[in-house]
RODO-2510 file (C-alpha; in nm, 4 decimals, decimal comma):
residues 111
     n   res          X          Y          Z
     1     m    -2,2237    -0,7291    -1,0982
     2     k    -1,9696    -1,0080    -1,1252
     3     s    -1,7047    -1,0947    -0,8659
     4     v    -1,3905    -1,2962    -0,9216
     5     f    -1,2087    -1,4666    -0,6360
     6     f    -0,8488    -1,5788    -0,6610
     7     k    -0,5494    -1,6375    -0,4373
     8     q    -0,3150    -1,3394    -0,4438
     9     s    -0,0210    -1,5819    -0,4376
    10     d    -0,1375    -1,7047    -0,7810
    11     v    -0,0379    -1,3662    -0,9265
    12     p     0,3456    -1,3600    -0,9441
    13     e     0,3374    -1,0073    -1,0875
    14     v     0,2392    -0,8732    -0,7434
    15     a     0,5629    -1,0026    -0,5888
    16     e     0,7588    -0,8745    -0,8864
    17     l     0,6012    -0,5297    -0,8619
    18     t     0,6650    -0,5249    -0,4869
    19     w     1,0357    -0,5690    -0,5560
    20     l     1,0351    -0,2984    -0,8256
    21     l     0,8625    -0,0541    -0,5916
    22     t     1,1353    -0,1049    -0,3302
    23     t     1,3835     0,0434    -0,5768
    24     v     1,2094     0,3821    -0,5764
    25     t     1,0820     0,3973    -0,2184
    26     p     1,2870     0,6269     0,0073
    27     m     1,3925     0,4895     0,3479
    28     g     1,2404     0,7924     0,5183
    29     l     0,8966     0,6919     0,3945
    30     l     0,9385     0,3388     0,5261
    31     e     1,0658     0,4630     0,8627
    32     r     0,7489     0,6706     0,9043
    33     a     0,5316     0,3586     0,8865
    34     t     0,3340     0,2912     1,2020
    35     s     0,4482    -0,0735     1,2118
    36     y     0,8120     0,0381     1,2105
    37     k     0,7603     0,3044     1,4774
    38     d     0,5626     0,0604     1,6955
    39     k     0,8534    -0,1838     1,6985
    40     i     1,0990     0,0923     1,7914
    41     a     0,8686     0,2118     2,0722
    42     k     0,8521    -0,1428     2,2110
    43     g     1,2303    -0,1700     2,2103
    44     i     1,2262    -0,4247     1,9281
    45     s     1,4959    -0,3923     1,6665
    46     p     1,3077    -0,3965     1,3338
    47     n     1,4432    -0,6367     1,0757
    48     h     1,4770    -0,5826     0,7044
    49     g     1,1308    -0,7280     0,6397
    50     c     0,9715    -0,4554     0,8496
    51     l     1,1213    -0,1918     0,6213
    52     l     1,0219    -0,3558     0,2964
    53     i     0,7058    -0,2403     0,1335
    54     r     0,4366    -0,4865     0,2065
    55     a     0,2546    -0,6133    -0,0951
    56     d    -0,0195    -0,3601    -0,0093
    57     a     0,1182    -0,1049    -0,2536
    58     a     0,1608    -0,3606    -0,5302
    59     d    -0,1871    -0,5034    -0,4626
    60     i    -0,3368    -0,1601    -0,5126
    61     l    -0,1234    -0,0322    -0,7991
    62     i    -0,1213    -0,3441    -1,0157
    63     y    -0,4977    -0,3217    -1,0641
    64     d    -0,5093     0,0559    -1,1390
    65     s    -0,7311     0,1150    -0,8368
    66     n    -0,8723     0,4688    -0,8190
    67     i    -1,0436     0,4273    -0,4839
    68     v    -0,9316     0,1782    -0,2234
    69     p    -1,1925     0,0806     0,0353
    70     v    -1,0182     0,0926     0,3718
    71     g    -1,0941     0,1528     0,7341
    72     r    -0,9580     0,4724     0,8846
    73     d    -0,6817     0,2708     1,0558
    74     q    -0,5533     0,1651     0,7114
    75     k    -0,5412     0,5149     0,5630
    76     q    -0,1631     0,5307     0,6074
    77     h    -0,1189     0,2322     0,3738
    78     v    -0,3022     0,4103     0,0942
    79     e    -0,1126     0,7347     0,1616
    80     m     0,2200     0,5494     0,1406
    81     t     0,1040     0,3789    -0,1786
    82     r     0,0203     0,7206    -0,3237
    83     d     0,3675     0,8522    -0,2347
    84     i     0,5319     0,5470    -0,3916
    85     a     0,3218     0,5753    -0,7093
    86     v     0,4014     0,9451    -0,7463
    87     k     0,7748     0,8782    -0,7034
    88     f     0,7613     0,5925    -0,9578
    89     n     0,5679     0,8069    -1,2067
    90     e     0,8123     1,0960    -1,1651
    91     t     1,1060     0,8603    -1,2265
    92     y     0,9709     0,6422    -1,5086
    93     g     0,6801     0,8341    -1,6591
    94     q     0,3068     0,8107    -1,6046
    95     t     0,2567     0,4455    -1,5119
    96     f     0,0302     0,4165    -1,2089
    97     v    -0,3066     0,5587    -1,1138
    98     i    -0,2751     0,7613    -0,7922
    99     p    -0,5291     0,5970    -0,5577
   100     e    -0,7524     0,7631    -0,3013
   101     p    -0,8743     0,6032     0,0211
   102     g    -1,2472     0,5345     0,0255
   103     f    -1,4110     0,5113     0,3652
   104     a    -1,7341     0,3266     0,4242
   105     r    -2,0025     0,5493     0,5644
   106     s    -2,1284     0,4589     0,9069
   107     r    -2,4767     0,3235     0,9000
   108     g    -2,7076     0,4487     1,1674
   109     a    -2,9992     0,2692     1,3238
   110     g    -3,2735     0,2139     1,0733
   111     d    -3,0468     0,2374     0,7652
***
């Protein structure tokens, strides 16, 4: 197996895709994000950056990821990415793979 390491900032297409995805992402989806709701609950007025799609969706979709290894606390990011990809595909035709979250199995003693 071969691994390739690179800085995500060296891939300008990720930032470009992030911007494109914002054009099809409904506000209601963004307002359901945990980070947005946490700020509201703390009495903090969320800024525009909080509502923008993080590069998470672009990071996943640009590489045609079928399964995204995440912890259970990151499941919402993959679910939002799925919703965004479906909306994009419905609008512009089959473009993105619809990813699934992949959870690492807990290893017990002796594994």
